N, C-alpha and C positions, 0 to 999 in steps of 0.2 A: 747147606740147607737150613741149618739152625738160624743163620744170619738172615735168610730170606723171610722166614716166619717172624723173626724179631721185628721186622718192619710193621707188619699188620698188627701184631700183638701190641707193640708200643703205641701205635696209633690209637687203639681202643683205650689203653690205659691213660694216654695223654688227654683224650677227650673226657674221660671220667674225671681226671684230675683237674680239669678246668672248673668243675663244680666243687670239689672237695678234696682235701688231702688229710688223711689220718684223722677223720672226724668221728670215729666210733666212741661215743661217750654215754654209757648207760647211766640211768638214775641210780641213787643209792639211798637205802633206808636202813639205819642201824638203831636197834633197841637194846640198851644196856641196863640190866637189872641192878638196882642199888639196894633193895631189900625185898621182902616177900611180895610186896604189892606195887612197888614203884619202879619206873623205868625212865631213863633219860633217852630222848629221841633225837636223832640226827637225820634230817631229811634234805638230801641234796638233789636238786633238779637242774639238769643241764639247760642252758638257755640257747635258743637258736631262733633266727628270724623266720624260718620256713617249716619247722617241724612241730610247732605247737606244744613243745614239752613244758613250757611254763604254765600250761593249763592243767597239768596233772594235780590231783588232790587226793589226800589220804582220807579213807573212811574206815572207822573202827566198829567193832561190836558195840551194841547198845550199852553194855555194862562197863565199857572202858571210859574213864573220865580224864579230861585234860586238866591238869592242875595249874600249869603256868602258861601264860600267853606266849606264843612262839616269838623268839628273838630272831629276827631276820638279818642276814648279811649277804654280801654279794662279792663275787670275784669275777675274773674275766670270762669264765665259762659256765658259772652255775649260780643259782640262788640257793642259799642254805638257811634252813630253819632249825632251831634247837628249842625243845620244850620238854616237859615232864608229864607222864601219864600214870594212871594207877588203875588197878583192877583187883578186886578182892580175890585172894588165892593165887595171884600171878596171871600171866598171859597164856598159860597152857590151855588150849582149846579155843582161844579168842581168834577172831578172823580179822585179817588186814586186807582191805581192798584199795585199789588205786583207780579212782574214777578218771576217765579220759585216756587210759592206757590202751584201750582197744582201738583207738583211732590214731595212734602214734607209731612210728617205725622203730622205736628203740625198745630197750629192756630196762628193767629195774632190778637191781641186786638187793635182796632183803637179807639182813643178818640179825639174828637175835642172840645176845650174849647173856646167859643166865648167871645167877649169883654163884653157883657152884663151879663155874669155869667152863661148863659145856656150852657149845654154841650150835646153831643150826643156820644153814644158808639155803636160800631159795632164789630162783631166777623167775621173775614175772615178765610177761610180754603181752602182746595184743590178744593172744589166744588163751592166756591164763592171767587174769587180772586180780586174783585174790589168793590168799594163803592162810591156812589154819595152822597156828603155832603148835608144834608137836610136843615140845618139852623133852625130847630124847635126842641122843647124839645122831648126827646126820653126816658122817664122814664122807660117804659116797656122793652125797649132794654137793659137798664142797669140791670134790675132785671133778665131778661132771660139770659143775657151774663154771669153775675157773678154766677148765680145759676148753670149754666151748667159747668162753670169752676170748681166750688166746687165739683160737682159730679165726673167730670173726674179726678180731682186731687186725691181724696181719692181712686177711683177705680184703678188708675195707680200707687198709692203709695204702692208698695209691702211691705215695712217695716211696714207701718201702718196696712195693712190688716193682716200680720202675727201676729202682736200684738193682734189685735181683735180676730183672730182665736184661739190664745192661751187662751185668756180670756174666749171664748166660751167653750173651752175644760175644763178649770178649774171650771167654774161655773156649768156646767153639766146639770142642769134642767132649764126648761123654765123660771120659776120665778127668779131664781138666775141669769140667763143670762140677763133678763130684767133689774134687779137692777144693775148688774155689768156694762153693756153697758151704762145705764143712767148715772152712776157716771163718766164714761169716757167721755161721751158727754158733761155733764155740766162743767167738769173741763177744757177740751180743748177749750170749747166755751169762757170761761172767759179769758184765756190767749191769745187766738186768737184775741179777741176784744181789750184787753189792749195793745197788741203789735202793732196791725194794726193802732190803734189810737195814737201810739207813746207815750203812758202813761208809758210804761215799755220798757226799752231797754236791750236786752240780746243778746250777740254774738251768731250767729246761728251755727257756726261750732261745738262748744262744745255741744250745744243742740242736734244737729244731731247725735253726737257720743253717747250721753246718750240715745237717742231714740233707737239706735241699741242695746245699752247695756240693755235696758229694755226688749228686746226680749230674750237676753241671760238669763236674770234673770228668766223670765217665763219658758223658756225651761228647766232650771235647776230645777225649782219647779216641773215641770211635771215629770222629770226623778226621782227626789227624792221621789215623791208621798207620802209625809208625810202630811196626812190630818189634822194634828193638828197645822200646821203653820198658821200664819195670812193670807197668800195668799189663802190657801184653805178654811179656815173658814170664812173669810170676804174678798172675792175678790174685792168688791167695793172699799175697802181702797187702794188696789194696783192700780186698774184701775183709780181711781180719782187722785192719786198721780202722776202716770206717765202721765195721761191725761193732766196735767198742762204743762208738757214738750212737748208733742205732739202738743199742741195748738200753741206753739212758732214756731214749724215747719210749721204748716198750715199758720201762719201769715207771715212767710218768703216768702212762695210761693205767697201769696196775695200781698205782698209789691213789689215783682218782677214784677207782672202784672201791678201794678199801680192802684190807687184809684181815682175816680173823686171827687174832693173836694166839688162840689156843690150837689153831689148825694151820699155823703159818707155813711150816714146811710143805704140807700137802697142797695148800693153795698156790704157793709160789712155784712148786714143781709142776703142778697141773697146768698153770698158765703158761709156763715155759714150754712144756710139751705141746700145748695147744698151738703156740706160735710156730713151733717146728713142724707140726703136722700140717698147718696151713701153708707154710712155706714149701714143704715137700710136695703138697698137693698142687701148688702153683707150678713148680718146676716140672712135675710129672705131666701136667696138662700141656705145658709148652712142648715138651719132648714128644708127647703122644701126637699132638697136632702136627708137629714137624714130620713125624713118620708117616702119618696119613697123607699129608700134603705131598710128600716126595713120591709115595707109592701111587697116588692118583694122578701125578703129573701136573698138579696145579701150581707148583712153586714158581715156575717161570712166568706164568700169567700174573700171579699175585705180585711178583717182583716188579713187573712193568707198571702196575697201577699204584704201587706204594713205594716210591723211591726211598732208599735208605737215607740219603743225605737230608732230604726234606724232613722226614720223620725225626731224625736225630736232632736237627736244628729245632724242631718243635719241642722235643723233650728238654733240650737245653734252655730254651726260652721259658718254658713253663716252670722248670725248676729254678731258673733265675728269678722269675716273678715271685715264687714262693720264698726265695731267699730274701729278696727285698722286703716283702710284706712281713716276714718274721723278724727281720732286723728292726723294721719300723715298730712292730709290736713291743719289742724289747726296750726301745728308747722312749716310746710314748708313755 
């Protein structure tokens, strides 16, 4: 029954994946205090052809002065500006607004690091486009913000979800699904932590290519349907092995967001928990829909209209396309 629902589920994920894979990239604004009145500003705006993020603009309280002209640089995914601002008495009570955010589909992570080591973190989006700097510890804001980023990252990462969906299909039964997903979770948690703490350095472009290739591998295993292979007999081995690579992908997204150094453990743990909550939510929805479909007698009809072989080939082709594109990005 799980295998029947897998077909319809993966069809939806594959169609979503035609548009984007793992594209959740919030903007990032960091203000680092250097003395009583001065702050270094790092403003990172993700670039995209269709979401208008390049049109975002900072707007400050009237008594905030810009001391140095913005130094602009670019990388493959963002426009970065660095400059210095000042305000008599510091930024406590000052307002930061982001013009254009109300018409974009993304978020902006704002972090203020004060001279005494305290920091505050806030998440801005289309419904909240400005923030008044508090000047007091905001530990719970860090936990909430990074946990929510973790949940959204996994739920918008179509390649990660396709991999998990394939694992669910191969595992088959509830107990085997639990063991398989647990192996994937533990493995990617280890590499996510090591990479985020900069204890392990791995170039992300090859990792992203191998993540796509891992989906191709699972699609091939499903098509071959040889129940004597290691993948079918012990799916936790495969899930844990590839989970190590997926963890580096999660860590890359976390690094792009930025981590508060004085709240590093809380931010890292919260993001990791958010990823796991999002993953568990996805698995729970799959199993719930399966149960509903079986009890309502819809599975046989769904099976006829969404053949497993066709959908699995579609997943493999889509993941193969991602693999080629990511390898091309690495060499170009």
